[in-house]
C-alpha positions as CSV (number, residue, x, y, z in Angstrom):
1,M,-13.4,15.9,-8.5
2,E,-16.5,13.6,-8.1
3,S,-15.0,11.2,-10.4
4,I,-11.5,11.1,-8.5
5,Q,-13.8,10.4,-5.4
6,N,-15.8,7.3,-7.4
7,V,-12.5,5.8,-8.7
8,L,-11.4,5.8,-5.2
9,V,-14.5,4.2,-3.6
10,V,-14.4,1.5,-6.0
11,A,-10.7,0.9,-5.7
12,I,-11.4,0.7,-1.6
13,V,-14.3,-1.7,-1.9
14,F,-12.2,-4.0,-4.2
15,S,-9.3,-4.2,-2.1
16,A,-11.7,-4.8,0.9
17,I,-13.4,-7.5,-1.2
18,Y,-9.8,-8.9,-2.1
19,G,-8.6,-8.4,1.6
20,V,-11.4,-10.7,2.8
21,I,-11.6,-13.6,0.6
22,K,-7.5,-13.8,1.0
23,L,-8.1,-14.0,4.9
24,I,-10.6,-16.4,4.5
25,I,-8.8,-19.1,2.0
26,R,-5.9,-18.7,4.2
27,R,-7.9,-19.6,7.2
28,K,-9.2,-22.6,5.4
29,E,-6.1,-23.7,4.1
30,R,-4.5,-23.7,7.6
31,L,-7.3,-25.7,9.1
32,L,-6.9,-27.9,6.2
33,M,-3.4,-28.7,7.5
34,I,-4.2,-28.8,10.9
35,E,-7.2,-31.5,10.3
36,K,-4.2,-33.4,7.9
37,G,-2.0,-33.4,11.0
38,T,0.7,-31.5,9.2
39,N,2.9,-29.0,10.6
40,L,2.0,-25.5,10.0
41,P,5.0,-23.1,8.1
42,E,6.8,-21.8,10.9
43,L,6.0,-17.8,10.9
44,K,9.2,-15.7,10.2
45,S,10.8,-14.8,13.3
46,E,13.9,-12.9,11.8
47,G,13.5,-10.1,14.3
48,F,12.7,-6.5,13.1
49,T,10.7,-6.3,9.2
50,F,9.9,-3.3,7.4
51,S,6.2,-3.5,6.9
52,S,5.5,-1.0,9.0
53,L,8.2,1.2,7.5
54,K,7.2,0.6,4.1
55,F,3.3,1.5,4.9
56,G,4.2,4.6,7.0
57,V,6.9,5.7,4.1
58,F,4.4,4.7,1.2
59,F,1.2,6.9,3.0
60,T,3.6,10.0,3.9
61,G,4.1,10.0,0.3
62,I,0.7,9.6,-1.0
63,G,-0.6,12.3,1.3
64,I,2.3,14.5,0.3
65,G,1.5,13.8,-3.4
66,I,-2.3,14.5,-2.5
67,L,-1.4,17.9,-1.2
68,V,1.1,18.8,-4.1
69,A,-2.0,17.9,-6.2
70,N,-4.1,20.2,-4.7
71,I,-1.5,22.8,-4.9
72,L,-1.3,22.4,-8.2
73,C,-4.8,22.5,-9.1
74,V,-5.1,25.9,-7.4
75,T,-2.2,27.7,-8.9
76,T,-2.2,26.1,-12.5
77,R,-4.6,25.0,-15.2
78,L,-3.9,21.7,-14.8
79,Q,-7.1,19.2,-14.9
80,P,-8.0,17.6,-11.4
81,E,-8.0,14.4,-12.4
82,V,-4.5,14.5,-14.3
83,A,-2.8,16.2,-11.1
84,Y,-4.4,13.9,-8.7
85,F,-3.2,10.6,-10.3
86,S,-0.1,12.0,-11.3
87,M,0.9,13.4,-8.0
88,V,-0.4,10.2,-6.0
89,F,1.5,7.7,-8.4
90,L,4.9,9.7,-8.4
91,F,5.0,10.6,-4.4
92,G,3.7,6.9,-3.8
93,G,6.6,5.4,-6.1
94,L,9.1,8.0,-4.7
95,S,8.4,6.7,-1.3
96,L,8.7,2.9,-1.9
97,V,12.1,3.7,-3.5
98,I,13.2,5.4,-0.3
99,H,11.7,2.7,1.5
100,H,14.2,-0.1,-0.6
101,L,17.3,2.4,-0.2
102,I,16.5,2.4,3.9
103,E,15.5,-1.2,3.9
104,G,18.8,-1.8,2.2
105,R,21.0,0.1,4.4
106,K,19.4,-1.1,7.8
107,K,20.4,-4.9,6.3
108,I,23.9,-4.3,5.4
109,E,24.6,-3.3,8.8
């Protein structure tokens, strides 16, 4: 269980560092564009976006994966590392497929 926590902490730290660097680079690019007098690319104003739905479905899937992995660890002899990683990836991936299906239906309407 301790190794899973270590992996998650490292993944979160690297994700946070990546996000901060990406934001800094984007800000510098926009400032340079303003200084040169070029127009900033217009923000997409297509109306409803599915990003919040995607994240909601994705994190719900990960939560269900963690719950199922915990149940598997308690009721079977499956190793915790195998159970947690496989269930998180399985349910996270399934949730993204579900999101894709929902988004496809909404765009058709």
